[in-house]
Biopython code that builds the backbone (N, CA, C, O; Angstrom):
import numpy as np
from Bio.PDB.StructureBuilder import StructureBuilder

atoms = [
    (1, "UNK", "N", (18.016, 49.598, 56.477)),
    (1, "UNK", "CA", (17.225, 48.537, 55.842)),
    (1, "UNK", "C", (17.813, 48.203, 54.469)),
    (1, "UNK", "O", (18.130, 49.096, 53.683)),
    (2, "UNK", "N", (17.951, 46.903, 54.194)),
    (2, "UNK", "CA", (18.561, 46.473, 52.935)),
    (2, "UNK", "C", (17.514, 46.094, 51.895)),
    (2, "UNK", "O", (17.762, 45.250, 51.034)),
    (3, "UNK", "N", (16.343, 46.719, 51.979)),
    (3, "UNK", "CA", (15.282, 46.392, 51.025)),
    (3, "UNK", "C", (15.680, 46.777, 49.602)),
    (3, "UNK", "O", (15.414, 46.041, 48.653)),
    (4, "UNK", "N", (16.325, 47.945, 49.464)),
    (4, "UNK", "CA", (16.753, 48.404, 48.139)),
    (4, "UNK", "C", (17.789, 47.444, 47.564)),
    (4, "UNK", "O", (17.715, 47.074, 46.392)),
    (5, "UNK", "N", (18.754, 47.040, 48.389)),
    (5, "UNK", "CA", (19.764, 46.080, 47.942)),
    (5, "UNK", "C", (19.112, 44.764, 47.534)),
    (5, "UNK", "O", (19.482, 44.169, 46.522)),
    (6, "UNK", "N", (18.149, 44.315, 48.318)),
    (6, "UNK", "CA", (17.447, 43.066, 48.030)),
    (6, "UNK", "C", (16.718, 43.159, 46.696)),
    (6, "UNK", "O", (16.774, 42.230, 45.891)),
    (7, "UNK", "N", (16.042, 44.265, 46.461)),
    (7, "UNK", "CA", (15.279, 44.440, 45.220)),
    (7, "UNK", "C", (16.205, 44.525, 44.013)),
    (7, "UNK", "O", (15.930, 43.925, 42.974)),
    (8, "UNK", "N", (17.308, 45.272, 44.151)),
    (8, "UNK", "CA", (18.238, 45.410, 43.025)),
    (8, "UNK", "C", (18.894, 44.072, 42.708)),
    (8, "UNK", "O", (19.223, 43.809, 41.552)),
    (9, "UNK", "N", (19.088, 43.227, 43.710)),
    (9, "UNK", "CA", (19.681, 41.912, 43.461)),
    (9, "UNK", "C", (18.672, 40.997, 42.770)),
    (9, "UNK", "O", (19.056, 40.115, 42.003)),
    (10, "UNK", "N", (17.382, 41.205, 43.040)),
    (10, "UNK", "CA", (16.344, 40.383, 42.416)),
    (10, "UNK", "C", (15.920, 40.929, 41.057)),
    (10, "UNK", "O", (15.287, 40.222, 40.273)),
    (11, "UNK", "N", (16.268, 42.185, 40.777)),
    (11, "UNK", "CA", (15.796, 42.843, 39.565)),
    (11, "UNK", "C", (16.053, 42.053, 38.283)),
    (11, "UNK", "O", (15.120, 41.879, 37.501)),
    (12, "UNK", "N", (17.267, 41.567, 38.027)),
    (12, "UNK", "CA", (17.513, 40.808, 36.794)),
    (12, "UNK", "C", (16.625, 39.567, 36.704)),
    (12, "UNK", "O", (16.170, 39.207, 35.618)),
    (13, "UNK", "N", (16.381, 38.918, 37.829)),
    (13, "UNK", "CA", (15.529, 37.727, 37.859)),
    (13, "UNK", "C", (14.096, 38.084, 37.481)),
    (13, "UNK", "O", (13.458, 37.389, 36.690)),
    (14, "UNK", "N", (13.589, 39.199, 38.069)),
    (14, "UNK", "CA", (12.224, 39.648, 37.778)),
    (14, "UNK", "C", (12.109, 40.074, 36.317)),
    (14, "UNK", "O", (11.126, 39.757, 35.646)),
    (15, "UNK", "N", (13.115, 40.792, 35.831)),
    (15, "UNK", "CA", (13.097, 41.222, 34.432)),
    (15, "UNK", "C", (13.110, 40.018, 33.501)),
    (15, "UNK", "O", (12.421, 40.012, 32.481)),
    (16, "UNK", "N", (13.883, 39.008, 33.845)),
    (16, "UNK", "CA", (13.945, 37.800, 33.021)),
    (16, "UNK", "C", (12.591, 37.107, 32.967)),
    (16, "UNK", "O", (12.162, 36.656, 31.905)),
    (17, "UNK", "N", (11.917, 37.022, 34.115)),
    (17, "UNK", "CA", (10.600, 36.377, 34.157)),
    (17, "UNK", "C", (9.593, 37.176, 33.335)),
    (17, "UNK", "O", (8.802, 36.601, 32.587)),
    (18, "UNK", "N", (9.625, 38.509, 33.473)),
    (18, "UNK", "CA", (8.699, 39.350, 32.714)),
    (18, "UNK", "C", (8.926, 39.192, 31.220)),
    (18, "UNK", "O", (7.968, 39.082, 30.455)),
    (19, "UNK", "N", (10.187, 39.181, 30.798)),
    (19, "UNK", "CA", (10.504, 39.022, 29.379)),
    (19, "UNK", "C", (10.037, 37.657, 28.889)),
    (19, "UNK", "O", (9.519, 37.539, 27.778)),
    (20, "UNK", "N", (10.218, 36.626, 29.712)),
    (20, "UNK", "CA", (9.802, 35.279, 29.326)),
    (20, "UNK", "C", (8.285, 35.217, 29.155)),
    (20, "UNK", "O", (7.787, 34.624, 28.198)),
    (21, "UNK", "N", (7.547, 35.834, 30.092)),
    (21, "UNK", "CA", (6.082, 35.843, 30.011)),
    (21, "UNK", "C", (5.619, 36.597, 28.767)),
    (21, "UNK", "O", (4.710, 36.154, 28.064)),
    (22, "UNK", "N", (6.258, 37.751, 28.499)),
    (22, "UNK", "CA", (5.888, 38.531, 27.316)),
    (22, "UNK", "C", (6.180, 37.752, 26.047)),
    (22, "UNK", "O", (5.374, 37.754, 25.117)),
    (23, "UNK", "N", (7.323, 37.088, 26.001)),
    (23, "UNK", "CA", (7.687, 36.303, 24.816)),
    (23, "UNK", "C", (6.718, 35.143, 24.627)),
    (23, "UNK", "O", (6.307, 34.862, 23.501)),
    (24, "UNK", "N", (6.349, 34.467, 25.707)),
    (24, "UNK", "CA", (5.403, 33.356, 25.607)),
    (24, "UNK", "C", (4.037, 33.857, 25.151)),
    (24, "UNK", "O", (3.383, 33.210, 24.334)),
    (25, "UNK", "N", (3.604, 34.995, 25.668)),
    (25, "UNK", "CA", (2.312, 35.563, 25.277)),
    (25, "UNK", "C", (2.304, 35.946, 23.808)),
    (25, "UNK", "O", (1.341, 35.657, 23.097)),
    (26, "UNK", "N", (3.368, 36.593, 23.345)),
    (26, "UNK", "CA", (3.459, 36.986, 21.936)),
    (26, "UNK", "C", (3.525, 35.750, 21.052)),
    (26, "UNK", "O", (2.917, 35.722, 19.982)),
    (27, "UNK", "N", (4.253, 34.734, 21.484)),
    (27, "UNK", "CA", (4.383, 33.497, 20.710)),
    (27, "UNK", "C", (3.033, 32.789, 20.596)),
    (27, "UNK", "O", (2.650, 32.327, 19.522)),
    (28, "UNK", "N", (2.320, 32.712, 21.721)),
    (28, "UNK", "CA", (1.005, 32.068, 21.698)),
    (28, "UNK", "C", (0.033, 32.838, 20.813)),
    (28, "UNK", "O", (-0.749, 32.237, 20.077)),
    (29, "UNK", "N", (0.079, 34.168, 20.882)),
    (29, "UNK", "CA", (-0.802, 34.998, 20.066)),
    (29, "UNK", "C", (-0.478, 34.806, 18.586)),
    (29, "UNK", "O", (-1.380, 34.713, 17.754)),
    (30, "UNK", "N", (0.820, 34.749, 18.262)),
    (30, "UNK", "CA", (1.241, 34.586, 16.871)),
    (30, "UNK", "C", (0.851, 33.205, 16.349)),
    (30, "UNK", "O", (0.425, 33.068, 15.202)),
    (31, "UNK", "N", (0.999, 32.174, 17.199)),
    (31, "UNK", "CA", (0.670, 30.804, 16.780)),
    (31, "UNK", "C", (-0.841, 30.642, 16.612)),
    (31, "UNK", "O", (-1.301, 30.049, 15.636)),
    (32, "UNK", "N", (-1.603, 31.166, 17.556)),
    (32, "UNK", "CA", (-3.062, 31.019, 17.494)),
    (32, "UNK", "C", (-3.635, 31.836, 16.343)),
    (32, "UNK", "O", (-4.695, 31.508, 15.810)),
    (33, "UNK", "N", (-2.942, 32.886, 15.964)),
    (33, "UNK", "CA", (-3.395, 33.716, 14.843)),
    (33, "UNK", "C", (-3.095, 32.995, 13.541)),
    (33, "UNK", "O", (-3.394, 33.513, 12.465)),
]
sb = StructureBuilder()
sb.init_structure("model")
sb.init_model(0)
sb.init_chain("A")
sb.init_seg("    ")
for serial, (resi, resn, name, xyz) in enumerate(atoms, 1):
    if name == "N":
        sb.init_residue(resn, " ", resi, " ")
    sb.init_atom(name, np.array(xyz, "f"), 0.0, 1.0, " ", f" {name:<3s}", serial, name[0])
structure = sb.get_structure()
């Protein structure tokens, strides 16, 4: 099964989305504050 390969190939994409969401959340919190 290539599930591990599939996940590792998607990992950078998922990490990028998570970082973007965290940055947007911190930015919104900083702006609203």
